[in-house]
LUMKOLMI-515062 format. One record per residue: residue number from 0; residue in one letter; x, y, z of N, C-alpha, C, CB in turn. Coordinates in pm, 1 decimal. Glycine has a CB too. Layout:
<atoms>
nr	rest	nu	nv	nw	cau	cav	caw	cu	cv	cw	cbu	cbv	cbw
NUM	A	X	Y	Z	X	Y	Z	X	Y	Z	X	Y	Z .
...
</atoms>
This chain:
<atoms>
nr	rest	nu	nv	nw	cau	cav	caw	cu	cv	cw	cbu	cbv	cbw
0	M	1436.9	7889.4	1553.1	1375.0	7929.9	1496.6	1408.2	7842.2	1343.7	1386.9	8066.5	1523.3 .
1	S	1329.8	7848.1	1243.8	1312.2	7772.9	1164.3	1399.6	7809.5	1021.4	1175.3	7765.5	1161.9 .
2	D	1457.0	7751.1	905.6	1479.2	7810.9	798.8	1406.7	7755.1	679.1	1607.4	7814.4	784.9 .
3	F	1316.3	7725.0	671.9	1256.4	7686.1	582.4	1226.7	7737.2	452.1	1182.1	7666.3	626.6 .
4	L	1201.0	7850.8	468.6	1178.2	7960.9	382.6	1335.6	8027.6	331.6	1079.3	8073.1	471.2 .
5	F	1391.9	8006.9	396.4	1526.2	8062.5	362.1	1609.6	7948.7	238.8	1620.0	8075.8	525.4 .
6	A	1710.0	8010.8	158.5	1774.7	7937.2	61.2	1884.0	7877.4	118.1	1810.7	8011.3	-49.1 .
7	Q	1962.2	7769.8	79.8	2070.1	7684.7	105.5	2137.4	7703.6	42.0	2066.3	7576.1	109.1 .
8	P	2225.0	7745.6	29.9	2327.4	7741.7	-109.7	2436.1	7637.2	-55.3	2413.0	7916.9	-158.7 .
9	S	2489.3	7645.1	-190.0	2622.7	7539.7	-173.9	2738.6	7644.2	-142.0	2665.2	7437.3	-334.5 .
10	L	2849.6	7552.0	-158.3	2986.7	7638.0	-189.2	3033.2	7654.2	-317.9	3101.1	7583.7	-126.8 .
11	F	2981.0	7598.8	-441.3	2985.0	7648.3	-596.7	2850.5	7747.7	-603.3	2971.8	7500.8	-722.5 .
12	S	2741.1	7763.8	-527.6	2658.2	7880.4	-593.8	2706.0	7962.9	-486.8	2480.7	7868.9	-617.0 .
13	G	2807.2	7987.9	-421.0	2896.7	8098.2	-314.0	2954.1	8181.8	-406.5	3028.0	8031.7	-210.0 .
14	F	3060.0	8093.8	-484.8	3128.5	8109.4	-549.8	3046.9	8166.3	-668.1	3200.7	8009.4	-552.8 .
15	G	2967.8	8169.3	-749.9	2938.3	8184.9	-817.7	2824.5	8336.6	-832.9	2924.4	8069.3	-832.3 .
16	R	2779.1	8361.3	-685.3	2716.4	8507.5	-640.3	2820.6	8618.4	-598.0	2617.6	8487.7	-508.4 .
17	C	2972.1	8550.4	-598.3	3027.8	8633.8	-628.9	3068.1	8736.1	-772.3	3089.1	8586.5	-582.4 .
18	L	3027.9	8678.1	-886.4	3013.6	8695.4	-1022.0	2892.1	8727.1	-1030.5	3047.0	8592.8	-1104.0 .
19	D	2794.4	8712.2	-965.8	2669.9	8763.7	-1034.9	2623.0	8918.2	-1000.4	2551.9	8665.5	-994.9 .
20	I	2658.1	8995.7	-1101.1	2610.7	9112.5	-1060.2	2479.9	9179.3	-1088.9	2690.0	9182.0	-1092.0 .
21	G	2387.3	9085.8	-1165.1	2273.8	9126.9	-1153.9	2135.8	9053.4	-1076.1	2260.6	9147.4	-1271.2 .
22	G	2197.0	8948.7	-985.3	2133.7	8865.8	-946.0	2042.1	8794.3	-941.2	2133.3	8876.6	-908.3 .
23	T	2108.3	8735.9	-1007.5	1994.4	8658.2	-1114.4	1977.5	8458.1	-1050.2	2092.5	8669.1	-1334.9 .
24	F	2105.3	8470.1	-897.7	2114.3	8371.5	-890.5	2030.1	8361.8	-725.1	2259.5	8333.1	-926.9 .
25	D	1954.2	8472.3	-688.8	1867.3	8432.2	-583.9	1762.0	8357.6	-582.3	1829.7	8513.2	-538.4 .
26	G	1788.4	8290.5	-518.3	1673.8	8153.1	-521.3	1636.7	8167.7	-383.5	1738.9	7974.6	-558.0 .
27	Y	1450.7	8126.2	-377.5	1432.3	8094.6	-235.9	1329.8	7978.7	-270.2	1375.1	8227.7	-130.5 .
28	N	1329.0	7923.7	-125.7	1230.1	7815.9	-148.5	1057.7	7875.4	-146.6	1260.3	7698.5	-19.8 .
29	T	999.3	7779.6	-247.3	865.4	7869.3	-306.2	776.7	7738.3	-267.2	861.8	7930.2	-509.4 .
30	S	610.2	7843.1	-275.8	513.0	7713.5	-256.3	391.2	7766.8	-320.2	481.6	7661.2	-88.5 .
31	P	316.4	7682.2	-385.7	169.6	7679.0	-471.8	106.6	7835.2	-434.6	42.6	7529.3	-406.0 .
32	S	97.9	7818.7	-282.4	-15.7	7938.1	-227.2	78.4	8014.5	-135.8	-170.2	7873.9	-129.2 .
33	P	6.6	8048.3	-47.8	77.3	8158.2	-21.0	17.8	8121.2	141.3	39.9	8316.9	-116.4 .
34	E	-121.6	8068.4	150.7	-163.8	7948.3	275.8	-45.7	7823.9	282.7	-337.5	7859.4	229.9 .
35	L	14.4	7775.8	164.7	72.1	7671.2	204.3	180.5	7652.8	233.3	59.7	7606.4	151.2 .
36	A	262.8	7813.5	225.7	373.0	7855.5	267.5	354.2	7903.6	437.0	416.1	7966.7	164.0 .
37	D	256.1	7915.3	492.1	219.0	7976.2	591.6	223.3	7823.3	725.6	59.4	8061.9	544.1 .
38	S	138.3	7717.9	600.4	122.6	7629.1	717.1	265.0	7529.9	699.1	-40.2	7537.2	710.3 .
39	R	299.0	7533.1	621.1	465.6	7458.1	624.6	556.0	7545.0	701.7	546.9	7441.6	461.0 .
40	A	576.2	7661.1	688.3	620.1	7724.3	755.0	616.9	7770.0	911.2	606.9	7776.7	695.7 .
41	L	465.1	7710.5	981.7	412.8	7714.3	1075.2	423.2	7511.7	1128.6	266.0	7804.0	1038.1 .
42	A	464.6	7469.3	1087.1	489.7	7328.6	1104.7	586.3	7317.7	1134.4	474.9	7249.0	1021.0 .
43	A	672.9	7375.0	1038.2	863.4	7359.3	1091.7	858.5	7433.6	1198.0	1007.3	7429.7	982.7 .
44	D	836.6	7511.5	1224.1	831.6	7615.1	1349.4	794.5	7547.6	1536.6	686.5	7732.1	1295.1 .
45	F	690.4	7493.1	1484.1	633.4	7418.4	1593.5	773.2	7253.1	1552.0	401.9	7389.9	1562.3 .
46	T	801.0	7205.1	1509.5	893.0	7119.1	1521.8	1013.5	7136.9	1575.0	908.1	7080.6	1430.0 .
47	A	1060.1	7303.0	1567.0	1198.1	7305.4	1608.9	1168.8	7394.2	1735.3	1312.2	7367.5	1492.4 .
48	T	1049.6	7432.6	1758.3	978.0	7447.6	1937.6	1020.8	7349.7	1996.8	806.8	7439.6	1970.4 .
49	G	934.6	7203.3	1939.2	947.3	7121.3	2013.4	1075.2	7046.1	2045.3	868.1	7062.3	1982.8 .
50	S	1154.9	7057.0	1960.9	1285.1	7013.5	1968.4	1401.8	7085.3	2044.6	1318.5	7002.6	1847.3 .
51	D	1367.0	7230.2	2076.5	1420.5	7317.3	2163.4	1340.6	7255.0	2336.8	1374.6	7495.0	2097.7 .
52	M	1213.6	7264.5	2342.3	1185.3	7199.9	2462.6	1215.7	7074.4	2517.3	1085.5	7200.6	2469.1 .
53	L	1233.2	6966.6	2440.7	1252.0	6853.2	2437.6	1394.2	6831.8	2480.5	1214.6	6807.5	2321.0 .
54	S	1538.5	6910.0	2439.4	1632.5	6915.5	2467.6	1641.7	6986.4	2638.4	1687.1	6972.4	2352.6 .
55	A	1600.3	7106.8	2651.8	1558.4	7165.3	2799.7	1513.1	7096.1	2892.2	1467.9	7252.3	2801.4 .
56	L	1422.9	6985.5	2838.7	1355.3	6920.9	2966.3	1431.0	6791.2	2956.0	1175.6	6902.1	2964.7 .
57	K	1517.0	6769.7	2901.3	1633.3	6627.4	2937.0	1772.0	6726.8	2981.2	1681.7	6493.9	2751.1 .
58	K	1823.5	6860.0	2952.5	1875.1	6901.1	3059.0	1864.3	6888.8	3192.1	1870.8	6978.0	3048.5 .
59	F	1751.1	6977.4	3182.7	1680.6	6940.5	3357.1	1648.0	6830.8	3439.3	1564.4	6978.3	3373.7 .
60	A	1619.4	6764.5	3345.8	1603.9	6625.6	3429.4	1730.0	6546.9	3432.3	1490.8	6527.6	3366.2 .
61	A	1850.2	6607.8	3345.9	2007.4	6538.6	3410.7	2053.6	6615.4	3549.4	2156.6	6567.5	3283.5 .
62	G	2038.1	6738.6	3556.0	2059.9	6770.1	3619.4	1967.7	6747.1	3786.6	2083.0	6855.7	3550.9 .
63	R	1857.9	6658.6	3767.5	1818.7	6634.1	3901.8	1862.6	6583.9	3928.3	1737.1	6606.8	3946.0 .
64	E	1955.0	6422.0	3862.9	1977.4	6280.5	3913.0	2111.9	6316.5	4031.8	2025.9	6156.8	3761.7 .
</atoms>
Protein backbone atom coordinates (compact mmCIF):
# COMPACT_ATOMS: atom_id res chain seq x y z
CA MET A 1 0.00 0.00 0.00
CA SER A 2 1.23 3.43 -0.85
CA ASP A 3 1.33 6.26 1.70
CA PHE A 4 1.70 8.98 -0.91
CA LEU A 5 -1.43 10.93 0.03
CA PHE A 6 -0.92 10.67 3.79
CA ALA A 7 0.88 13.13 6.03
CA GLN A 8 4.34 12.22 7.34
CA PRO A 9 4.46 13.77 10.84
CA SER A 10 7.65 14.29 12.82
CA LEU A 11 8.26 13.93 16.55
CA PHE A 12 7.81 17.66 17.11
CA SER A 13 4.61 17.87 15.08
CA GLY A 14 3.29 14.90 17.08
CA PHE A 15 4.02 16.77 20.30
CA GLY A 16 2.35 19.87 18.90
CA ARG A 17 -0.74 17.86 18.00
CA CYS A 18 -1.18 17.04 21.69
CA LEU A 19 -1.68 20.75 22.33
CA ASP A 20 -3.64 21.46 19.12
CA ILE A 21 -7.25 21.60 20.23
CA GLY A 22 -8.60 23.20 17.03
CA GLY A 23 -6.97 20.73 14.63
CA THR A 24 -4.92 23.37 12.81
CA PHE A 25 -1.85 21.12 12.41
CA ASP A 26 -3.60 18.64 10.11
CA GLY A 27 -1.80 18.73 6.79
CA TYR A 28 -1.83 16.37 3.84
CA ASN A 29 0.01 16.07 0.57
CA THR A 30 -1.77 18.18 -2.00
CA SER A 31 -1.81 18.35 -5.78
CA PRO A 32 -2.88 21.12 -8.15
CA SER A 33 -5.69 18.97 -9.60
CA PRO A 34 -7.57 15.80 -8.74
CA GLU A 35 -6.32 14.17 -11.94
CA LEU A 36 -2.69 14.80 -11.00
CA ALA A 37 -3.31 13.47 -7.49
CA ASP A 38 -4.86 10.30 -8.94
CA SER A 39 -2.01 9.76 -11.39
CA ARG A 40 0.61 10.25 -8.67
CA ALA A 41 -1.20 7.88 -6.31
CA LEU A 42 -1.64 5.30 -9.08
CA ALA A 43 2.06 5.49 -9.97
CA ALA A 44 2.99 5.06 -6.30
CA ASP A 45 0.65 2.07 -6.04
CA PHE A 46 2.18 0.44 -9.14
CA THR A 47 5.65 1.00 -7.71
CA ALA A 48 4.66 -0.59 -4.39
CA THR A 49 3.01 -3.53 -6.17
CA GLY A 50 6.07 -4.05 -8.37
CA SER A 51 8.33 -3.99 -5.33
CA ASP A 52 6.17 -6.59 -3.57
CA MET A 53 6.14 -8.81 -6.67
CA LEU A 54 9.92 -8.59 -7.01
CA SER A 55 10.37 -9.50 -3.35
CA ALA A 56 8.03 -12.50 -3.70
CA LEU A 57 9.78 -13.69 -6.86
CA LYS A 58 13.19 -13.47 -5.18
CA LYS A 59 11.92 -15.49 -2.21
CA PHE A 60 10.39 -18.05 -4.54
CA ALA A 61 13.59 -18.34 -6.59
CA ALA A 62 15.70 -18.68 -3.42
CA GLY A 63 13.47 -21.54 -2.24
CA ARG A 64 14.00 -23.50 -5.46
CA GLU A 65 17.79 -23.54 -5.19
